[in-house]
C-alpha positions in Angstrom: 128.0 139.7 99.8 126.2 139.0 96.4 122.6 138.1 96.2 123.3 134.6 94.8 125.7 133.9 97.7 123.3 135.3 100.2 120.6 133.0 98.8 122.9 129.9 98.9 123.8 130.7 102.6 120.1 130.7 103.4 119.4 127.4 101.7 122.3 125.8 103.5 121.1 127.1 106.8 117.6 125.8 106.4 119.0 122.4 105.2 121.0 122.3 108.4 117.9 123.0 110.3 116.3 120.0 108.4 119.2 117.6 109.3 119.3 118.5 113.2 115.5 118.5 113.6 114.9 115.5 111.4 112.1 117.1 109.7 110.6 116.8 106.0 112.3 118.9 103.4 111.6 122.7 103.6 109.2 123.7 101.0 110.3 125.9 98.2 108.9 128.5 95.8 110.7 129.3 92.6 113.7 127.6 94.1 113.7 129.7 97.4 113.0 127.9 100.7 109.8 129.1 102.4 107.9 128.3 105.5 104.7 129.6 104.2 103.1 126.2 103.9 103.7 125.5 107.7 102.2 128.8 108.5 99.3 128.3 106.3 98.5 125.2 108.4 99.2 126.6 111.7 97.9 130.2 111.7 94.2 129.5 111.6 94.6 128.0 115.0 96.4 131.2 116.4 93.9 133.8 117.9 94.0 137.4 119.1 92.4 138.0 122.4 91.0 141.2 123.5 90.2 141.5 127.4 87.8 144.1 128.9 89.3 144.2 132.5 87.8 145.1 135.6 88.7 148.5 136.8 89.6 149.3 140.4 86.0 150.9 140.7 84.6 147.5 139.8 86.3 146.0 142.7 85.8 148.8 145.4 82.2 149.6 146.4 83.2 153.0 147.5 84.4 153.9 144.3 81.0 152.8 142.7 79.3 155.4 144.9 78.3 158.5 142.9 78.4 160.8 146.0 81.9 159.5 146.8 83.2 160.0 143.3 81.6 163.6 143.1 83.2 164.4 146.5 86.6 163.5 145.5 86.3 164.9 142.1 86.5 161.6 140.3 84.8 161.3 136.8 81.2 160.1 136.6 81.9 157.6 134.0 84.3 154.7 134.8 86.9 154.1 132.1 87.2 150.6 130.9 90.6 148.9 130.7 91.2 147.1 127.5 94.2 144.7 127.1 95.3 142.5 124.1 97.1 139.1 124.0 97.2 135.9 122.0 96.2 132.4 122.2 96.2 129.0 120.5 93.4 126.6 119.9 94.3 123.2 121.3 91.1 121.3 120.9 89.1 122.4 117.8 86.2 119.9 118.5 85.4 121.4 121.9 86.5 125.0 121.2 89.4 125.1 123.9 91.9 127.9 123.6 95.3 128.2 125.7 96.6 131.6 126.7 98.7 133.2 129.5 96.7 133.6 133.0 98.2 137.1 133.1 96.5 138.0 129.8 93.0 137.3 131.2 93.6 138.3 134.8 90.7 140.5 136.1 88.7 140.0 133.0 85.2 141.1 132.6 84.9 140.2 129.1 87.0 138.1 126.9 86.8 138.1 123.1 88.6 135.9 120.6 89.2 136.7 116.9 90.5 134.2 114.4 92.6 134.7 111.5 89.6 134.7 109.2 88.2 137.6 111.2 85.5 135.6 113.0 85.1 137.0 116.4 83.8 134.9 119.3 83.0 135.7 123.1 85.0 133.4 125.2 84.5 131.9 128.6 87.4 131.5 131.1 87.1 127.8 132.2 90.1 127.7 134.4 93.5 129.5 135.2 96.6 128.8 137.1 98.8 131.8 138.1 101.6 129.6 139.2 102.3 128.3 135.7 100.6 131.3 134.0 98.2 129.1 132.2 94.5 129.9 131.3 92.0 127.8 129.4 89.2 129.5 127.4 86.2 128.1 125.6 84.5 129.5 122.3 82.1 128.2 119.9 83.6 125.2 118.4 82.4 125.8 114.8 84.8 125.5 111.9 88.0 125.7 114.0 91.4 124.4 113.5 93.9 123.2 116.2 97.5 122.7 116.5 99.8 119.7 116.8 101.9 119.2 120.0 105.6 119.1 120.0 107.9 117.8 122.6 109.7 120.6 124.5 112.0 118.3 126.3 113.6 117.3 123.0 114.5 120.9 122.3 118.3 121.9 122.0 120.0 125.3 121.9 120.1 126.5 118.4 116.9 124.8 117.2 114.8 127.0 114.7 111.5 128.3 116.2 108.7 130.6 115.0 106.6 132.9 117.3 103.0 133.9 116.4 100.9 136.4 118.1 99.4 139.9 118.3 102.1 142.3 119.3 101.0 145.7 120.4 97.5 144.5 119.1 98.5 145.2 115.4 97.1 141.8 114.3 98.6 138.3 113.8 102.4 138.6 113.3 105.0 135.9 112.7 108.5 136.1 113.8 111.5 133.6 113.8 114.8 132.7 115.5 116.4 130.1 117.5 116.2 128.5 120.8 118.8 130.7 122.8 118.8 128.8 126.1 116.9 126.2 128.1 115.8 126.1 131.6 115.9 129.9 132.3 114.7 131.1 135.8 114.8 134.1 137.9 112.1 136.2 136.1 109.6 136.3 139.0 109.6 135.7 142.7 107.2 132.7 142.5 105.6 130.1 140.3 107.0 127.6 137.8 110.2 128.8 136.2 112.1 126.8 133.6 111.6 128.7 130.5 112.8 128.4 126.9 114.6 131.4 125.8 114.4 132.6 122.3 115.6 135.6 120.1 112.4 135.4 117.9 110.9 138.8 118.5 108.3 138.5 121.3 106.6 141.9 122.3 103.7 142.8 124.5 100.6 141.2 123.1 102.5 138.0 122.0 101.7 136.6 125.6 99.7 133.4 125.2 100.7 132.7 121.6 102.5 129.6 120.4 106.3 129.0 119.9 106.6 126.4 117.0 109.4 124.3 115.7 109.9 124.2 112.0 107.6 121.4 111.6 104.9 123.7 112.9 104.3 121.8 116.1 103.8 123.9 119.4 106.8 123.6 121.7 106.0 126.5 124.0 103.6 129.2 125.0 105.2 132.7 124.9 105.0 134.2 128.2 107.4 137.1 129.0 109.6 139.6 127.5 113.0 140.7 129.0 112.9 144.1 130.5 116.7 144.5 130.3 117.2 144.1 126.4 116.0 143.4 122.9 115.8 139.8 121.3 115.2 138.1 124.6 111.9 136.3 124.9 110.7 133.5 127.1 108.1 130.7 126.5 106.7 128.1 128.9 107.6 124.7 127.8 104.6 122.9 126.1 105.2 119.7 128.1 104.3 121.6 131.3 101.3 123.0 129.5 100.3 119.4 128.4 100.6 117.9 131.9 98.4 120.8 133.4 95.8 120.2 130.9 95.8 116.4 131.5 95.4 117.2 135.2 92.6 119.6 134.4 90.8 116.8 132.3 90.9 114.4 135.1 90.0 116.7 138.0 88.2 119.7 136.3 90.7 122.2 137.8 94.3 123.2 137.5 95.9 121.4 140.5 99.6 121.9 140.9 101.5 119.2 142.8 103.3 120.2 146.0 105.1 118.8 149.0 104.2 121.5 151.5 107.4 123.1 152.9 108.6 126.7 153.4 112.4 126.9 152.5 115.6 128.9 151.8 118.2 127.9 149.6 121.7 127.2 151.0 124.2 128.5 148.4 127.6 127.0 147.7 129.4 129.7 149.8 127.1 129.0 152.7 127.4 125.4 152.4 131.3 125.7 152.5 131.3 127.9 155.5 129.0 125.9 157.5 130.1 122.4 156.4 126.7 121.4 155.2 125.4 120.5 151.8 123.7 122.7 149.2 120.1 122.3 149.1 116.6 123.6 150.3 116.7 124.3 154.2 113.4 123.7 155.6 112.0 126.7 157.6 108.6 125.1 158.1 106.4 122.2 157.2 102.8 122.8 156.4 100.4 120.8 158.8 98.8 117.9 157.0 101.0 118.2 154.0 102.7 115.3 152.2 106.0 116.6 153.6 104.7 116.2 157.3 103.2 112.8 156.6 106.5 111.5 155.2 108.4 112.7 158.2 110.3 115.8 156.8 110.9 118.3 159.6 112.0 121.9 160.1 115.8 122.3 159.8 116.2 119.3 157.3 118.0 120.1 154.1 116.5 118.6 150.7 119.4 117.9 148.7 117.8 115.6 146.0 114.6 114.7 144.5 114.4 111.3 142.7 118.3 111.6 142.5 118.3 115.1 140.8 120.2 117.7 142.8 118.4 120.7 144.4 121.0 123.5 144.1 119.2 126.6 142.9 116.2 128.6 144.1 114.1 127.2 141.2 115.0 123.5 141.2 112.4 122.4 143.8 109.6 123.9 142.0 110.8 122.9 138.6 111.3 119.2 139.6 108.1 119.0 141.3 106.2 121.1 138.7 107.0 118.4 136.1 105.2 115.7 138.1 101.5 115.1 138.7 99.4 115.1 141.7 99.5 111.6 143.3 103.0 110.9 141.8 105.5 109.4 144.3 108.9 110.8 144.8 112.0 110.0 146.5 113.4 113.0 148.7 116.9 112.8 149.9 117.5 114.7 153.1 120.4 115.8 155.1 119.6 115.7 158.9 122.0 115.8 161.8 125.0 115.2 159.5 123.5 112.1 157.9 121.8 111.5 154.6 118.4 109.9 154.6 115.7 109.2 152.2 111.9 109.4 152.4 109.0 108.7 150.0 105.9 110.8 149.6 103.0 111.2 147.3 102.6 114.8 146.0 99.6 116.6 147.1 97.3 119.2 145.3 97.7 122.8 145.5 94.9 124.7 143.5 
């Protein structure tokens, strides 16, 4: 392929992204498309995060005892554990930074470094392991923040950019497309409805932003596939926005819940037993919204607000998009008949 033909194809590809996403024209330099102006605006709001973690010795009184350490031949000096991650400033006026909860887990000290090399100590304001979100606060002097996008408007094939601190080497930009939406099955618990992308995401990128081609944040980079390359996952930004709104109202990260323990009934199980697919209720938490609404053990939840519950993640995903106090309609299968109950979502810290 000739250089001119390759350049023409690149121009056509970027023009296609413009039409699909309905964004302003891509900037050019010397006739060549460039995303540099977008990055120039966004990168000052992306931060590197260094975490001094608590070592096992910090959390075990016996391991802090010098006699115990000498008796078992342990070194006199405890070795600090240092981890690196990324984050994004979401409120420049108040100095708030979003990152992943796993980035700052067991943190003894957290430091945030800006693109201009300024370094600030950071205070952990709150964290939610279920959605893997953490909120930090730094000195709000001369900061820049980002614009929110709409993750619900994403389509497979949309162009995306990832910015972060892979392997602790410094701020790095990668690009790709949305490879899939609604991915789940990455962990055993917590919210799972991830954006999948082939933009390179590596250890250290966690907590950094996933952006659309307008420079709006549409996800927080969260996980890397352990089974192959070019597969990364980001938490949809609409989930983050809902969590932050809830935090602003209550002062803590409260996740909505209904209060049931369940196992999923697969299609095969449903056919064999002549019952519907859904979440089979094993137990109902005492005093929970589920108990108050009349949901009982052995009920099968088949729908929430008319949306089918057929996979293990559906229940957490649908409820996770709601807020504490929201009213939902739960469709149940009980004793061979369908029934509906209303309940208000409770709070799970």
